KOLNUZA-212186 format. One record per residue: x, y negated, z of N, C-alpha, C in turn. Coordinates in steps of 0.2 Angstrom, whole numbers, plus 5000, padded with zeros to 4 digits. Layout:
residues N
XYZXYZXYZ;...
END
This chain:
residues 586
552850675150553050615155553650635159;554050585160554650605164554550605171;555050625175554950635182554850565185;555250515183555250445186554550415184;554250425179553550405177553050435181;553150495182552650525187552650495194;553250485196553350455203553050385203;553050345198552750285198552050285198;551750335195550950345195550750365202;551050405205550850435211550950375216;551450335216551550275220550950225219;550750215214550250175212549550195215;549450265214548750295217548850295224;549350305227549450305234549350235237;549550185234549450115236548750095236;548350115230547650105230547250135235;547350195236547050235241547150205248;547750185250547850155256547450095257;547250055252546850005253546050015254;545850075253545150095253545050145259;545450195259545350245265545850235270;545750255276546250255281546550325281;547050325286547450395286547050455288;546450445291546050495293545550515287;545550485282545050505276544450465276;544350415281543750375281543850315277;543250275275543350215272543650165276;544050125273544350065277543850005277;543949955280543549895280543449865273;543949865270543949835263543449875259;543549945260543149985255542349975257;542249975263541549965265541249895262;541649845262541349785259541249795251;541649825248541549845241540949885240;540849935244540249975243539549935244;539549895249538949855251538749815245;539349785242539149735237538849775231;539049835229538849875224538049895225;537949915231537249935233536749875232;536949815234536549755234536349735227;536949735223536749725215536249775212;536349835214535949885211535149875213;535049855219534449845222534049785218;534449735217534249675214534049695207;534449735203534249755197533549795196;533549835201532849875201532249835203;532349785207531849735208531649695202;532149675198531949635192531649675187;531849745186531449785181530749795184;530649815190529949825193529549765191;529849705193529449645192529249635184;529749655180529649645173529049695170;529049755173528549805171527849785173;527849755180527249735182526949675178;527449635176527249575172526949595165;527249645162526949675155526349705156;526249745162525649775163525049725164;525249675168524749615169524449585162;524949575158524849545152524349585147;524549645147524149695143523449705146;523449705153522749715156522349655154;522549595154522249535152521949535145;522449555141522249565133521649615133;521749675136521249725135520649705138;520649665144519949645147519649595142;520049555139519749505134519449535128;519749595126519549625120518849665122;518849695127518149725130517649675130;517849615133517349555134517049535127;517549525122517249505115516849555112;517049625113516649675110515949675113;515849675120515249675123514849605121;515149555120514849495118514549495111;514949525106514749535099514049575099;514149635103513549675103512949645106;513049595111512449565113512149515108;512549485105512349435100511949465094;512149515092511749545086511249595088;511049595095510649645097509949635094;509749575092509049565089509049585082;509649605079509649625072509649705072;509249735068509349815068510049835066;510249885070510949915068510949945061;511549955058511549975052511150045050;511250095055510850155054510150145053;509850095057509150085057508950045051;509449995049509249965043509250005037;509650065037509650115032509150165032;508650165037508150215038507750215032;507650285030507250295024506450295025;506150275020505450295019505350355015;504850395016504750445011504550425004;504750464999504550444992503750454992;503450424988502750434986502650464979;502350514979502250554972501550554970;501350554964500650574961500550644962;499950674960499750744961500250784957;500550764952500950804947501750794949;501850754954502550754956502950694953;502550644950502850584947503050534953;503550504952503750454958503350394957;503050374962502650314963503050254967;503450284972503750234976504350274979;504950234979505550264982506050214985;506550234989506950184992507650184988;507850124987508550114983508950074988;509650094988510150054992510249984989;510349944994510549874992510949844998;511149784998511449745003511149685004;511249655010510949585012511549545014;511549485013512049435014511949405021;512449405025512449365032513049325033;513049285038513549235040513749245047;514349225049514549215056514749145056;514249105058514349025058514949005062;515149045067515749025071516349035068;516349075062516949085059516949045052;516449005051516448965044516848905045;517348895041517848835041517548775039;517248775033516948715030516248735028;515648715031515048735029514848705023;515048645021514848615015515148655009;515748675009516048705004515748775003;515648805009515248875009514648875005;514248825007513548815003513648804996;514148754994514248744987514448804983;514848844986515048904983514448954982;514148964987513549014987513048994982;512948924981512448904977512648914969;513248924968513448944961513249014959;513149064964512849124963512149134964;511849094969511149094971510949024970;510749014964510548944962509848924966;509448974968508848954971508948954979;509548954981509648954988509448884991;509148884997508948835000509548795004;509748745000510448715002510348685009;509848655011509848615017509748665023;509348715022509248765027509848805028;510248825023510848865023511348825027;511448765025511948715029511748715036;511148705038510948705045511148765049;511048825045511248885049512048895050;512348875044513148875045513448825049;513048775051513348725055513348735063;512948785064512848805072513448845074;513948815076514648845078514548895084;514048885088513948935093513549005091;513349005085512949055082513449115079;513349175081513749225078513449265073;512849255071512549295066511949255063;511849255056511249225053511149255046;510549275045510449305038510449245033;510749255027510749205022510249225016;510349295014509849315009509849395009;509249415009509049485010509049515003;509249575002509249624996509549584990;510149584990510549564984510549614979;510749594973510849644967511649654968;511849714965512549724965512949674962;512749644956513049584953513149524958;512649514961512649454966513149464971;513149524974513649544979514349544976;514549564970515149564967515349484967;514949444964515149374963515249334969;514849354975514949324981515649344984;515749404984516449434986517049394983;516949384976517449344973517549274975;517049244978517149174981517649174987;517749224990518149234996518049185001;517449185003517249135009517249165016;517649145020517749175027517149165031;516949215035516349215039515749245035;515849265029515249295025515349365024;514749405025514849475025514149505022;514149575022513549605019513449665024;512749675024512549735028512149775023;512249845024511849895020511049895022;510649895017509949905018509649945013;508949965013508649995008508049955006;507949955000507349914997506849964993;506249954994505749994991505649974984;505650024980505550014973504950054970;504550024966503950054963504050054955;504250114953504450114945503850094941;503250104943502650084939502450014939;502849974943502649904944501849904947;501449864943500749854945500249904944;500549964941500050014939499650044945;499850054951499450074956499550034962;499549964961499749924966499249924972;498549924971498149924977498049994980;498250044977498350114981498950114985;499550094982500150104985500250054991;499949984989500149934994500849914993;501149884998501849864998502149855005;502849845005503149845011503449775012;503649755018503949685020504649695019;505049635020505749635019506149685023;505849705029506149755033505949825031;505649835025505449905023504849935027;504449895030503849925034503249915030;502749955030502149955026501749895028;501449865024501049805025500349825023;500249855017499549865014499549935011;498949955009498850025005499150085009;499350135005499550195007500250185011;500650135009501250115013501050105020;500550065022500350055028500050115032;499750155028499450215031499950265033;500550265029501150315031501450285038;501450215038501750195044501250205050;500650205049500150215054500150285057;500350325053500450395055500950415059;501450365061501950375066502650355063;502750335057503350315054503550255058;503150205058503250135061503450145069;503150195072503350205079504050235080;504150285076504850315076505350255074;505250215069505750165067505850115073;505250095077505350045082505750075088;505850135089506250165094506950195091;507050185085507650205082507750275081;507250305080507250385078507250405071;507250355067507250365060508050365057;508150395052508850395049508850385042;509450385039509450375032509450435028;509250495031509150555028508450555024;508450585018507750585014507250625018;506650595018506050625021505650665016;505250705019504750745015504350695011;504250705004503850655000503150665002;502750605001502050605002501750614995;501350664994501050674988500250644988;500050604983499450574983498950614978;498350604978497850634974497850604967;498150544966498050514960498450544954;498150544948498550564942498850504939;499450494938499750434936499550424928;499450474925499250464918498550434917;498050454922497450424922497450354925;497850344930497950284933498150234928;498650244924498850204918498250184914;497850224912497250214908496750164912;496550184918496150144922496350074923;496950064924497250004925497249964919;497449994913497349954907496649934905;496149974907495449964905495249904909;495449894916495149834920495549774918;496149774916496549724915496249694908;496149744903495849724897495149684898;494749714902494149684904494149614906;494649594911494749534913494949484908;495349504903495649464898495049454892;494749514890494349514884493649484886;493449494892492749464894492849404898;493449374899493549314903493249314910;493349374913492949384920493449364925;493049354931493449334937493849394940;493549454939493849514941493549574938;493849634939493649694936493949754940;493549814940493849864944493549934942;493849984943493650054941493950104945;493650164946493950224949493650284946;494050334946493850404944493950454950;493350484951493350524957493150604955;493450644958493350714958492650734962;492150744959491450754962491450814967;491950864966491850924971492350914977;492850874976493350864982493350794985;493150744982493150684984493850644983;494250684979494950654978494850594973;495150534974495250484970495750494965;495650504959496150524954496450454951;496050404951496350334949495950284952;496150224953495850164955496250104954;495850054951496249994949495749934950;496049874952495749814953496149764950;495749714946496149664943495749594945;496149544946496949534945497249584951;497849594949498249634954498949604955;499449644957500049614959500649664958;501249644957501749694957502049704964;502049764967502249774973503049764974;503349764968504049754969504249674971;503749634969503749564971503049544973;502749564978502049554980501849474981;502349434982502249364983501949334977;502149354971501949324965501149334964;500849384967500149394966499749374972;500049334977499749314983499049284982;498949244977498349204976497749244975;497749284970497149324968497249394969;497849424967498049494966498049534972;498149504978498149544984497449584986;496849544984496249574985496049634982;495949694985495749754982494949754982;494749734976494049724975493649784975;493949844974493649904974493449934981;493849914986493749934993493649884998;493949824997493949765001493549704999;493049724994492649674992491949704992;491449664994490749694994490349654989;489849694986489449654981488749694980;488249654978487649684977487749724970;487549784970487749824964487149834959;486649794960486149794954485749854953;485649864947485149924945485449994946;486149994948486450064949486050094955;485850044960485450064966484750104964;484550094958483950124956484050204956;484650224955484750294955484650324962;484850284967484750314974484050304976;483750254974483050244975482550304973;482750324966482350374963482550444966;483150454968483450514971483050524978;483050474982482650474989481950494988;481650464983480950474982480750544980;481150574975481150634973481250684978;481850674982482050714988481450724993;481150664994480650665000480050704998;479950724992479350764989478750724988;478750664989478250614988478150594981;478650604977478650584970478950644966;478650654960478850704955479050674949;479450704945479750684939479150664934;478550694935478050684930477550634932;477650604938477250544940477350484936;476850444936476850384932476650324937;476950264935476850204940476650144935;476250104938476050044934476549984934;476849974928477349924927477049874922;476449864922476149824917476149754918;476249734925476249664927476649654933;476949594934477349574939477049584946;477549594951477249594958477449534961;476949504965477049444969477049464976;477549444980477549454987478049404990;477749384996478149335000478449274996;478149254991478349194987478849214982;478949274981479449304976479049334970;479349334964479049374959479549424956;479249484956479649544954479449554947;479949554942479749564935480349604932;480149634926480649674922481049634917;481649654916482149614911481949644904;481849714904481649744898480849774899;480449724900479749744902479349784896;479049834898478649874893477949864894;477749824900477049804901476549864900;476749924903476249974903476450024909;476150084910476250134915476850164912;477350184917477950214915478050284919;478350334916478550394920479150384923;479350424928479950414932480550414927;480650454922481250444917481150384914;480550354912480550294908480750234913;480550234919480750184924481550184924;481850244924482550244924482850214917;482550244912482750224905482750144904;482150114906482050044905482250004911;482550034916482750004922482249954924;481649984926481149944928481149924935;481149854937481149834944480449844947;479949834942479249844945479149914946;479349964942479250034943479550054949;480250034950480650054956480250034962;480049974962479749944968479049984970;478750004965478150054966478350114969;478850144967479150204969479350204977;479750154978480050144985479550124990;478950094988478450084992478150154995;478150204991477850264993478350294998;479050284997479550315002479450285009;479450225009479350185015480050155018;480050105022480650065023481050115028;480850145033481250185037481650235034;481250275029481550325025482050305021;481950245017482450215013483050195016;482950165022483550145026483950205028;483650265030483950325032484350355027;484050355021484350385015484950355013;484950285013485550245011486050255016;485850265022486450275027486750345026;486350395025486650455023487050455017;486850415012487350405006487950375008;488050345014488650305016488650235013;488050215011488050145008487950085013;487850105019487650055024488250055030;488650095029489150105034489850095031;490350085035491050075033491350135030;491550135024491850195021492450225025;492550285026493150315029493550345024;494150315024494750345019495350315022;495950335018496550325021496750245020;496550215015496750145014496450105019;496950055022496750015028496249965025;496249945019495849885016495149905014;494749915019494049935018493549885021;493049865018492649815020491949845022;491649815028491049845030490449815026;489949855023489449835019488949785023;488549745020488149705023487449725021;486949705026486249725025485849675029;485149675028484749625032484749645039;484649595043484649605050483949645052;483449625049482849655049482549665042;482349735041482149755035481349745034;481149695030480449685029480249715022;479649715020479449745014479749715008;479849645008480249615002480949635002;481249645008481949675008481949745005;481549785007481449855004481449854997;480949814994480849804987481549784983;481849734985482349704982482949754982;483049784988483649834989483549894985;482949914983482749964979483049964972;483149894970483449884963484149844964;484449844970485149824970485249754972;484749724975484849654978484649654986;485149624990484949624997485449665001;485749714998486249755002486949744997;487449735001488149724997488549785000;488849824995489349874997489949874993;490449914994491049914990490949954984;491249944979491249984973491450054973;491950064977492150134978491650174982;491350154987490850194991490250204987;490050154982489550164977489650224973;490350234970490550284966490550354970;490750354976490650414980489950434981;489550394982488850404983488550434977;488750404971488550434964488750504963;489350514966489650584965489250634969;488950614974488550654978487850674975;487650624970487050634967487050684961;487650704959487750744953488150814955;488450814961488750874963488450924967;487750924967487350964971487050934977;487250874978486950834984487350834990;488050844989488550844995488950774995;488850735000489250675001489950695004;490450685000491150695002491550635003;491850625009492250565010492850555005;492950495002493450494997494150505000;494650524997495350534999495850514994;496350484996496950474991497450524992;497350574996497850634997497550694994;497950744992497650804989497150844994;496650874991496150904994495850964990;495851024993495551074989494751074989;494451114985493751114985493451144992;493851194994493651235000493751185006;494251145006494351095012493751045011;493551025005493050975004492351005007;492251065005491651095008491551095015;492151105019492051105026491851035029;491950985025491850915028491250885024;490950915019490450885015489750885019;489350835018488750825021488150835016;487650875016487150885012486650825013;486650785008486150725008485550725004;485550764999484950784995484950854993;484350874991484350944989484650954982;484851014981485151034974484651014969;484051034970483551024964483450944963;483550904968483550834967484150814963;484750844965485350824961485250844954;484950904952484850924945484350874942;483850844945483450794942483850734941;484250714945484650644944485150654938;485450714938485850724932485450724925;484850744926484450734920484250664918;484150624923483950554922484550514919;485150534922485750504920485950524913;485850584911485950604904485450574900;484850574902484250544898484450464896;484650434901484850364901485450354896;485950404897486550394893486450414886;485850444884485750464877485250414874;484750394878484250344875484150274878;484450264884484450204888485050164887;485150124892485650074892486350104893;486450164895487050204895487350224889;487050214883487250234877487950204875;488050144878488750114877489350154879;489250194884489750244886489750314884;489250324879489250394877489750404872;490250444874490850454870490750524866;490850524860490750574855491150644858;490750694859491050754861491050764868;490850714872490850724879490150694882;489850744885489150724888489250684894;489050614893489150564898488450544901;488350554907487750524910487850464914;487450414913487650344916487050304918;487250244922486750194924487050134924;486750084921486950014922486749974928;487049924929486849874935487049804934;486549764933486749694932486349654938;486749624942486549584948486749514947;486249464948486349394948486749384955;487249344954487649324960487349264964;487449274970487249214975487749164975;487449104974487849044974487548994978;487848964984487548924988486848944991;486849004992486249034995485649054990;485749044984485249054978485549094973;485149134970485349174964485449134958;486049144955486249104949485949134943;485749094938485449124932486049134927;486649114928487149124923487749164926;487849184932488349224934488149294937;488449344934488249414935488849454938;488649494943489149554945488849614941;489249644937488949704933489349764935;488949814937489249884939488949934934;489349994934489150044930489350114933;488950164934489150224936489050274931;489450324930489450374925489750444928;489550494925489750564927489850604920;490350644920490450694914490850754916;490750804912490250814908489550824912;489050794910488450784914488050854915;488150904911487850964912488151004917;488850994919489151024924489750974926;489550924930489950864932490550884935;491150854933491750864937492050794939;491850744936492150674938491650624937;491650584942491250524942491650464941;491350414938491750344936491250294938;491550244942491250184944491650124941;491350074938491650014935491249954937;491649894937491249834938491649784934;491249724933491549664929491249604933;491649564936491349514940491349444936;490749414935490749344932491049344925;490849394921491149384914490749324910;491149294906490949244902490749264895;490949324893490749354887490749424887;490549464882490549534882490349564875;490249624874490049654868489349634866;489249594861488649564859488149624858;488349674854487849724852487549764858;487849754864487549784870487349734875;487249674873486949624878487349574880;488049564878488449514880488649524887;488449474891488749474898488449514903;487949554901487649604906488049664906;487849714911488249774912488449814906;487949824902488049864896488549834891;488649774891489149734887489849724890;489849744897490549724900490749784904;490349804909490549864914490549924910;490049934905489949994902490550004897;490849964893491449974889492049994893;492049964899492649994903492650064905;492050094906491950164907492050204901;491850174895491950204889492650214887;493050164888493750174887494050224892;493950224898494250264903494050334901;493450354900493250424898493550444892;493450404887493750424880494450444880;494850404884495550424885495750474890;495350474896495550514901495350584901;494750594898494350664898494850714895;495150704889495650764887496150774892;496450724895497050734900496750774905;496150764907495850794913495650864912;495750884905495550954903494850964901;494550914900493850924898493850934890;493550994888493551004881492950974877;493050934872492550904869492050954865;491450944865490950984862490550944857;490550954851490150914846489550954843;489050914841488550934837487950964842;487950944848487450964853486850924852;486950854851486350814850485850814856;485550754857485050754863485250764869;484850774874484950794881485350854882;485850864886486250924887485850964892;485350934896485050974901484350994899;484151054902483451074902483251084909;482851034911482551034918481851034917;481551084921480851094921480551044926;480051004925479750974930478950964929;
END
């Protein structure tokens, strides 16, 4: 830059400085005015930025508050519905004694709606009906039309295919919640033992209810269950035998055109129920289908007069009292007339009968003579000890109380001795029969595993062992020569007793309707299992054994069960023995 140029620049700078600063270096009045203007503008900018920041913070605070409000509101709306973790809570698997699965949980989903988000209720219902044709259209429309509602169940427990099809419909406001559904692989096989659950997977009947009553329901109610697998519950029943028993009773209902039938197999030394079935029954996977007849467990929740099977208990108490011996004879040559009633025999021999013959010919007259020696008070006491007059104690909730006369008179004592006048359940009759052959010990029945040592600790001695030996002889004798021949399976020593009871209709005994029962034990020389069967109001039966009476109906049920189940239970057949398997001195 030239010298002149430099001079011009310096002059210019000097001129600018002269306007801002005075000669002493301080600001001039003009400079002060400029500086004040700058500060004012800077302050205004800062205020605007501050206000803008406060504005944004306010907006975000409002949005955040509304989000929290909505979140709390949604939680409140669905509080009556179990949260997902509790909807997924598991029930324990139920297994048979060999580890076979009887009941388990499977994952499923349920369909729900948020009506406040449904755009067009009519369209939504129409679309859903294409996948769920049985959908209640009117009820569903009503649910979806309530715009103030935030939650409504539409269908519980869908199949995977149904879920996929509904998802493809693309309906706004429709969703799915995970659940668990109880599944019974055997269907109706063990229906009355297992029971069933409701839509919320809670036990309603049978062992399912028993499990809940042990604390599972209480835990679920306070949300302390989870979706983690629980320790399985193992039952005493053998699924193989259970299939056989269920087949036999269903066949009896069909073949004998009966109102109902039932059977049970009991371990005489432990009280374990290895199998039990009642027909008609139901499928616990869809219990509503059997609601009319199938729900009634006739084995434990129905009481019946058990007919001549009671003669076994009457003779047992007479022998155990010491007032009657096996060699004694009683006059059965003519009918007994008492209180306007006539006691007669169905298979009358019209002569004096020994104790084994009274049992063989199922003599009402002979049994009445025997029980007269025992006495009313002793008879009532013995039947109470056998558990036939009190409510049976076991795990199943469905157990009915037996009925008996309010006042026992002599006529009551006589008719009860041969099975009329006292009504009990079939299972407790089978349990009492087991006590007759196992050495005289009454053991409460159980549907859970129990060892022989555990059973001995709770067993009650109801008759002497010698009496039990004599009863085994009578059962074997009747199974070989009497009405029990129908259930004499070749190779297996089966002792048994029939029972045919006329049913009471409108306060009077019917001449055409029977309740037939049958008790058996095998192998009778060293009993391991007792069998109780019944057939209610059969219209037909095996003619060679009397048609509609016990030998022609309830007896064949026992025969089928023993012939098929004995080998499975490890009973080795023995052939060629012939005659009575017992040698009892009396």
